[in-house]
C-alpha positions in Angstrom: 186.5 -39.6 56.4 190.2 -39.5 57.4 192.6 -36.6 57.5 195.6 -36.0 55.2 198.0 -36.7 58.1 196.3 -40.1 58.6 197.0 -40.8 55.0 200.6 -39.8 55.4 201.0 -42.0 58.4 199.4 -45.0 56.7 201.7 -44.6 53.7 204.8 -44.6 55.9 203.6 -47.7 57.6 203.2 -49.7 54.4 206.6 -48.8 52.7 208.3 -51.9 51.3 205.3 -54.1 51.7 203.8 -56.1 48.8 201.7 -54.1 46.3 198.2 -55.3 47.4 198.7 -53.4 50.7 197.9 -50.2 48.6 194.3 -51.4 48.5 193.7 -50.2 52.1 194.2 -46.6 50.9 190.8 -46.5 49.1 188.6 -43.8 50.7 188.2 -40.1 51.4 190.9 -37.8 52.9 190.4 -34.2 54.0 193.3 -31.9 52.8 193.5 -28.2 53.6 191.7 -27.0 50.5 190.0 -30.1 49.1 189.0 -33.6 49.7 191.0 -36.3 48.0 189.1 -39.5 47.2 191.0 -42.7 46.1 188.3 -44.5 44.2 190.1 -47.5 42.9 193.6 -48.9 43.5 195.3 -50.7 40.7 196.2 -54.4 41.2 199.9 -54.1 40.3 202.2 -51.4 38.9 201.7 -52.7 35.4 197.9 -52.5 35.5 195.7 -49.6 34.5 196.6 -46.7 36.9 194.6 -45.9 40.0 191.5 -43.7 39.8 191.3 -40.7 42.1 189.3 -37.5 42.3 189.4 -34.3 44.3 186.4 -32.1 45.4 187.2 -28.5 46.0 184.4 -26.2 47.4 183.6 -23.0 45.4 184.8 -20.8 48.2 188.3 -22.3 47.9 188.3 -22.3 44.1 187.1 -18.8 43.9 186.1 -18.9 40.2 183.4 -16.2 39.6 180.0 -17.7 39.2 179.3 -15.7 35.9 181.7 -18.1 34.1 179.6 -21.2 34.9 176.0 -19.9 35.3 175.0 -20.9 31.8 175.2 -24.5 30.5 177.5 -23.6 27.6 179.8 -21.5 29.8 180.0 -24.3 32.4 181.0 -26.9 29.8 183.6 -24.5 28.4 185.0 -23.8 31.8 185.2 -27.5 32.6 187.0 -28.1 29.4 189.5 -25.4 30.2 190.1 -26.9 33.6 190.7 -30.4 32.2 193.2 -29.0 29.7 195.0 -26.9 32.4 195.1 -29.9 34.7 196.7 -32.0 31.9 199.3 -29.3 31.4 200.1 -29.3 35.1 200.2 -33.1 35.4 202.6 -33.2 32.4 205.2 -31.3 34.5 205.3 -34.0 37.2 204.6 -37.0 35.1 206.8 -40.0 36.1 208.9 -37.8 38.4 208.1 -40.4 41.1 210.1 -43.4 40.0 209.3 -47.1 39.8 208.2 -50.0 37.7 205.5 -50.0 35.0 203.1 -47.1 35.3 204.6 -45.9 38.6 204.6 -42.1 38.8 202.1 -41.6 36.0 199.8 -38.6 36.5 197.2 -38.2 33.8 193.7 -36.9 32.9 191.6 -36.8 29.7 193.5 -35.7 26.6 191.2 -33.3 24.9 191.1 -32.8 21.2 189.9 -29.7 19.3 186.2 -30.2 20.3 184.7 -28.9 23.6 182.9 -31.9 25.1 181.1 -32.6 28.3 183.6 -34.9 30.1 183.5 -36.9 33.3 187.0 -35.6 34.1 185.6 -32.4 35.5 182.2 -31.5 36.9 180.8 -28.4 38.6 177.9 -28.7 40.9 176.3 -26.5 43.6 178.9 -27.4 46.1 182.2 -27.1 44.1 184.4 -28.6 41.4 185.2 -32.2 41.0 188.3 -33.3 39.1 188.9 -36.9 38.2 192.3 -38.3 37.1 194.7 -41.2 37.2 197.8 -41.9 39.2 200.2 -44.8 38.9 201.0 -45.9 42.5 204.8 -46.4 42.6 206.5 -49.7 43.2 209.8 -51.4 42.6 208.8 -54.6 41.0 205.8 -55.4 43.2 207.2 -53.8 46.3 205.5 -50.6 47.5 207.5 -47.4 47.2 205.4 -45.4 49.6 207.8 -42.4 49.8 207.3 -41.9 46.1 203.5 -41.9 46.4 203.8 -39.5 49.3 205.7 -37.1 47.0 202.9 -37.4 44.5 200.0 -36.9 46.9 201.6 -34.3 49.2 203.9 -32.3 46.9 203.0 -32.7 43.2 199.3 -33.1 43.3 198.5 -30.1 45.6 200.5 -27.8 43.3 198.7 -29.2 40.2 195.2 -28.9 41.8 195.8 -25.3 42.9 197.1 -24.3 39.5 194.1 -25.9 37.7 191.2 -25.1 40.0 192.0 -21.9 42.0 191.1 -18.6 40.4 194.1 -16.8 41.7 196.4 -19.2 39.9 194.4 -19.4 36.6 195.0 -17.1 33.6 191.9 -15.0 33.9 192.0 -13.8 30.3 192.2 -17.3 28.9 189.3 -18.5 31.0 187.2 -15.5 29.9 188.1 -16.1 26.2 187.1 -19.8 26.4 183.7 -19.0 28.1 183.0 -16.1 25.8 183.7 -18.2 22.7 181.2 -20.8 24.0 178.6 -18.1 24.5 179.2 -16.8 21.0 178.9 -20.3 19.5 175.7 -20.9 21.5 174.2 -17.7 20.1 175.3 -18.6 16.6 173.4 -21.9 16.9 170.3 -20.0 17.8 170.8 -17.6 14.8 170.9 -20.7 12.6 167.6 -21.9 13.8 165.9 -18.5 13.7 167.0 -17.9 10.1 166.4 -21.5 8.8 170.0 -22.0 8.0 171.7 -25.4 8.4 175.3 -24.2 8.6 177.5 -21.2 8.9 181.2 -20.8 8.1 182.9 -17.5 9.1 185.2 -15.8 6.8 188.8 -16.3 7.7 188.2 -19.8 9.0 191.0 -22.4 8.4 189.3 -25.6 7.3 192.2 -27.9 6.3 193.9 -30.0 9.0 197.6 -30.4 9.5 197.7 -34.0 8.5 195.6 -37.2 8.4 196.6 -37.9 12.0 196.4 -34.3 13.4 193.3 -32.2 13.9 195.4 -29.0 14.3 194.9 -26.3 11.6 197.1 -26.5 8.5 199.5 -23.6 8.4 199.7 -21.7 5.1 196.2 -22.9 3.9 193.8 -20.6 2.1 191.4 -18.9 4.6 187.7 -19.5 3.9 185.8 -16.7 2.1 182.1 -16.8 1.4 180.8 -16.0 -2.0 178.8 -12.7 -2.0 175.5 -14.4 -2.8 175.6 -16.5 0.4 177.4 -14.0 2.7 175.6 -12.9 5.8 176.6 -10.6 8.7 175.7 -11.7 12.2 176.1 -10.0 15.6 177.6 -12.1 18.4 177.7 -10.9 22.0 181.5 -10.9 22.4 183.0 -10.9 18.9 180.6 -8.4 17.5 179.9 -8.5 13.8 181.0 -11.6 12.0 180.6 -12.3 8.3 180.5 -15.6 6.6 178.7 -18.1 4.4 175.2 -19.1 5.6 173.7 -22.3 3.9 169.9 -22.2 4.0 167.7 -25.2 4.4 167.1 -27.2 1.3 169.4 -29.2 -1.1 172.9 -27.9 -1.5 175.5 -29.4 -3.8 179.2 -29.0 -3.4 181.1 -29.7 -6.7 184.5 -29.1 -8.2 187.5 -30.9 -9.5 189.5 -33.4 -7.4 191.8 -31.9 -4.7 190.0 -28.5 -4.8 188.6 -28.8 -1.2 185.1 -30.3 -1.5 185.6 -33.0 1.1 187.5 -30.6 3.3 184.5 -28.3 3.4 182.1 -31.2 4.1 184.4 -32.5 6.9 184.4 -29.1 8.5 180.6 -29.0 8.3 180.2 -32.5 9.8 182.4 -31.5 12.7 180.5 -28.3 13.2 178.0 -30.1 15.3 180.5 -29.6 18.1 181.9 -26.4 19.5 185.7 -26.1 19.0 188.4 -24.4 21.0 189.8 -21.0 20.1 192.7 -21.3 17.6 191.2 -24.4 15.9 190.4 -22.4 12.8 186.9 -23.9 12.7 185.5 -22.4 15.9 182.9 -20.4 14.0 182.0 -23.2 11.6 178.7 -24.2 13.0 176.3 -26.8 11.7 172.8 -27.9 12.8 173.5 -30.0 15.9 171.3 -32.8 14.6 173.3 -33.3 11.3 174.3 -36.8 10.4 177.1 -37.8 8.0 175.9 -40.8 6.0 177.9 -43.4 4.0 177.8 -46.9 2.8 178.7 -49.6 5.4 179.1 -53.0 3.7 178.6 -55.8 6.2 176.8 -53.9 9.0 173.8 -55.2 10.7 170.3 -53.8 10.2 167.5 -54.6 12.5 163.7 -54.1 11.9 164.2 -50.9 9.8 161.5 -49.7 7.4 163.6 -49.2 4.3 160.6 -49.5 1.9 161.0 -45.8 0.8 164.3 -46.9 -0.9 164.1 -50.7 -1.5 161.0 -52.6 -2.5 159.8 -55.6 -4.5 162.8 -57.8 -3.8 163.1 -60.9 -6.0 162.8 -63.2 -2.9 159.6 -61.4 -1.8 161.1 -60.2 1.5 159.2 -57.5 3.4 161.3 -54.3 3.5 158.9 -52.4 5.8 160.6 -54.3 8.7 163.9 -55.3 7.2 166.7 -57.1 9.0 170.1 -58.5 7.9 173.4 -59.3 9.6 175.4 -58.5 6.4 173.9 -55.4 4.6 175.2 -54.4 1.2 176.4 -50.8 0.6 173.1 -49.7 -0.8 171.0 -51.4 1.9 173.2 -50.0 4.7 172.9 -46.5 3.3 169.1 -46.8 2.9 168.9 -48.0 6.5 171.2 -45.1 7.5 168.8 -42.5 6.1 165.8 -44.0 7.9 167.7 -44.4 11.2 168.8 -40.8 10.9 165.2 -39.7 10.5 164.3 -41.7 13.5 167.1 -40.0 15.5 165.6 -36.6 14.7 168.1 -35.3 12.1 167.3 -32.1 10.2 170.4 -32.4 7.9 172.0 -35.2 6.0 175.7 -34.8 4.9 176.8 -37.1 2.1 179.9 -37.5 0.1 179.4 -39.3 -3.2 182.9 -40.9 -2.9 181.8 -42.9 0.2 178.3 -43.8 -1.0 176.9 -46.8 -2.9 176.5 -45.6 -6.5 173.4 -47.6 -7.1 171.8 -46.1 -4.0 172.5 -42.6 -5.0 171.5 -42.3 -8.7 170.5 -44.2 -11.8 171.0 -42.3 -15.1 168.6 -42.2 -18.0 170.4 -44.8 -20.1 170.5 -47.3 -17.2 166.8 -46.8 -16.6 166.2 -47.6 -20.3 168.3 -50.7 -20.2 167.0 -52.0 -16.8 163.4 -50.9 -16.4 162.1 -49.6 -13.1 160.0 -52.7 -12.6 163.2 -54.8 -12.6 165.1 -52.5 -10.1 164.0 -52.7 -6.5 166.1 -49.6 -5.4 164.6 -46.2 -5.6 167.7 -44.0 -5.6 168.4 -41.2 -3.2 168.2 -38.6 -5.9 164.5 -39.3 -6.3 163.9 -38.8 -2.5 166.0 -35.7 -1.9 163.2 -33.2 -2.7 160.5 -35.1 -0.7 162.8 -35.5 2.3 163.1 -31.8 2.5 159.6 -30.7 1.6 157.7 -33.4 3.4 160.0 -34.5 6.2 161.9 -31.2 6.8 165.3 -32.8 6.2 167.9 -30.8 4.2 170.8 -32.3 2.3 174.4 -31.2 1.7 175.9 -33.4 -0.9 179.4 -33.6 -2.4 178.9 -34.7 -6.0 181.5 -35.4 -8.6 180.3 -38.1 -11.0 176.7 -37.4 -12.0 175.1 -34.1 -13.2 171.6 -35.5 -12.5 171.9 -34.0 -9.0 171.9 -30.5 -10.5 168.2 -30.7 -11.3 167.3 -31.3 -7.7 169.6 -28.7 -6.1 168.5 -25.4 -4.6 172.0 -24.1 -4.7 175.3 -25.3 -6.1 178.7 -24.4 -4.6 181.9 -25.0 -6.5 185.2 -25.4 -4.8 187.8 -23.9 -7.1 191.4 -24.0 -5.7 190.0 -23.9 -2.2 187.9 -20.9 -3.0 184.1 -21.1 -2.8 182.1 -20.0 -5.8 178.3 -19.9 -6.1 177.4 -21.3 -9.5 173.7 -21.8 -8.9 172.5 -19.5 -11.7 175.0 -21.0 -14.2 173.8 -24.5 -13.4 170.1 -23.5 -13.7 170.7 -22.0 -17.1 172.4 -25.2 -18.3 169.7 -27.4 -16.8 167.0 -25.3 -18.5 168.6 -26.1 -21.9 168.4 -29.9 -21.2 164.9 -30.9 -20.2 165.7 -34.6 -20.6 167.7 -34.8 -17.4 164.9 -33.9 -15.0 164.1 -36.3 -12.2 160.8 -38.0 -11.7 160.3 -38.5 -8.0 158.5 -41.5 -6.7 155.6 -41.3 -4.3 156.8 -40.6 -0.8 155.5 -42.0 2.5 157.1 -41.4 5.9 158.7 -44.7 7.3 157.4 -46.2 10.5 159.4 -45.5 13.7 157.9 -48.1 16.0 160.6 -50.7 16.1 161.6 -52.1 19.4 164.9 -51.6 21.2 167.2 -54.6 20.4 168.5 -54.5 24.0 165.1 -54.6 25.6 164.4 -57.7 27.7 168.0 -58.9 27.3 168.7 -61.8 29.7 172.3 -62.2 30.5 174.0 -65.4 31.5 175.2 -65.2 35.2 178.9 -65.9 35.2 181.3 -65.5 38.1 184.6 -63.8 38.8 184.1 -60.9 36.4 184.9 -57.2 36.6 182.7 -54.2 36.5 184.7 -51.9 34.2 187.8 -52.7 36.2 186.1 -52.8 39.6 185.6 -56.3 41.1 182.3 -57.1 42.8 182.4 -58.7 46.2 180.6 -61.8 47.5 177.0 -61.7 48.4 176.4 -62.6 52.1 178.1 -65.6 53.7 176.5 -68.4 51.8 179.3 -68.6 49.2 177.2 -67.5 46.2 178.4 -64.5 44.1 176.5 -61.8 42.5 176.2 -62.1 38.7 179.1 -60.1 37.4 178.6 -56.9 35.5 179.1 -56.9 31.8 182.7 -56.6 30.6 183.2 -53.4 28.7 186.3 -52.8 26.6 186.9 -49.8 24.3 189.5 -49.9 21.6 190.0 -46.3 20.4 187.3 -44.3 18.9 186.1 -47.0 16.5 185.4 -50.2 18.5 183.8 -51.3 21.7 183.4 -54.8 23.1 180.4 -55.7 25.3 181.3 -59.1 26.7 182.1 -61.0 23.5 180.0 -58.8 21.2 182.1 -56.3 19.1 180.4 -53.2 17.9 182.1 -51.6 14.9 181.8 -47.8 14.8 184.4 -47.1 12.2 181.9 -45.4 9.9 180.2 -43.3 12.6 182.3 -40.4 11.4 181.0 -37.8 13.8 182.3 -39.6 16.9 185.0 -37.1 17.8 186.7 -38.8 20.8 187.4 -42.3 22.1 185.9 -41.1 25.4 182.5 -40.7 23.7 182.9 -44.4 22.6 183.6 -45.3 26.2 180.5 -43.4 27.3 178.4 -45.2 24.7 179.7 -48.5 26.1 178.5 -47.6 29.5 175.1 -46.5 28.1 174.8 -49.8 26.3 175.8 -51.8 29.4 173.1 -49.9 31.4 170.5 -50.8 28.8 171.5 -54.4 28.6 171.7 -55.0 32.3 169.0 -52.7 33.8 166.5 -51.7 31.1 164.3 -54.8 30.8 161.1 -53.0 29.7 160.1 -53.3 26.0 160.4 -49.9 24.4 160.8 -48.4 21.0 164.2 -47.3 20.0 163.1 -43.7 20.3 161.7 -44.2 23.8 164.9 -46.0 24.8 167.3 -43.2 23.6 165.1 -40.4 25.0 165.1 -42.3 28.3 168.9 -42.4 28.4 169.1 -38.7 27.7 166.6 -37.9 30.5 168.5 -40.1 33.0 171.8 -38.4 32.1 170.3 -35.0 32.5 168.8 -35.9 35.9 171.6 -38.0 37.4 174.7 -37.5 35.3 177.4 -40.1 34.9 176.7 -41.8 38.2 173.5 -43.3 36.8 175.6 -45.4 34.4 178.6 -46.2 36.5 178.8 -48.9 39.3 180.6 -47.7 42.4 182.5 -44.7 41.1 182.6 -42.4 38.1 185.8 -42.9 36.1 187.8 -40.3 34.4 187.6 -40.9 30.7 184.0 -40.5 29.5 182.6 -37.8 27.2 179.0 -37.3 26.4 178.0 -38.3 22.8 175.2 -36.8 20.9 171.8 -38.4 20.8 172.5 -39.4 17.2 175.5 -41.5 18.2 173.4 -43.3 20.9 171.1 -44.3 18.1 174.1 -45.3 16.0 175.5 -47.8 18.5 172.1 -49.3 19.2 171.6 -49.8 15.5 175.0 -51.5 15.1 174.7 -53.8 18.1 174.2 -57.4 16.9 173.6 -59.0 20.3 
């Protein structure tokens, strides 16, 4: 480990040299209050910026231990530090001049959700903060004086303001951690009372726009109907009232543009904690909930969809069904079974994004096309058994078929953004029309013994590749090279590329952040390169979770842990495995 003064001296010695000379800076440097580690140096000023991190001991940071002694409090504190570091970096961004990305100082851009990110970690020794810096150059000529300003003037100020307790806003830190503790208690209250969701009165559910997750100003605050209103006690906020949705089958109905999909979207995002001021911070949903929809064209591999699809005209076995181009109904049938395999306790469905023939068949259609001629058993005939025999509740936005009313335990109407419980009214109407009752087919739990599609994967050994931006060196002096690591590329939240294999995640709607997609790509690369044992999908995903809990990000990263990863839920790990075609 070198000293900060040695770094300064080395910088001054390489001024005006060609850009590759920066590579010699990689390593660890001891500053007065922290260690600075330069993990990876970019190849030129137009490439992805260099990766750095600092390690500050707890005695220097001085943050009281009570704010990170619980897991939920630690994640909230880390989230706050990343946001504060982002604000600090913004003050100095591009103040050091040069070509391309010269002078860039950046860290993860957090959304409204509080996620476990690689940008900040807290361990027994201290706080680790990971970020990016664009090393300055004029053309491809090093501007060492500009980098010296970043590392010795700008960065120390940013680090102190983001990590040191004496510089932090104590009240804001406390509010962030206390909110996380309240949210954690609320999730426990859900489980204890057999509720699947809770929405506090006064919550703001609509978003500012289709491209902004900020709350919409002037929108109607959420208010629970009296019949579903519950009062709970939280450790910091005290008594909070709101709508509690019990386990079972819940319908959300109402006219177009009255707020049905807005409520469902708030519930599907309620699997994550949200920051204060989001408007949905006390909209909490069972953390295993899965939003389902039709996905025309997706791949399905070895899934037992026989509870929904049977007796195909071509005689294909649907107890172990595979296709590279699923129809809407087949994809949604597979989605239900895959969600069951992933341990969900709640299905969230919007009729607008579902395959009609998968959801329901009315009485007239059944008279015209007999059951013997129709291989699809619609979801409406499985809803009750899924709850009573598999313990899986459903919240369904329905607008086109009244047949769902016969299966519902409760019916919520959205009327001009106000919630009205019309369960009694619906039961009275259904009682007057016995012809609409649903005959449920015999139910059997599907098999969950399918093998992981990545198991035993043998990769072609190619040369000259990159390991997520980090080139591997030669092996020994014999001239042979190590087989390169799999190329990983992430394009926003919706797409990842593993070598030449594109994985489409557009319809995995509960992925909240592109950094979760990046983490999923790292998990997949780990499974494809290192996990050669034949396991079931359940064993594979459980193994990934156990490895992460034991070793963190380092287990899935070669060389160094980059800034820019966020932990996904277990359900999303299943989702990417299920959509991988390799």
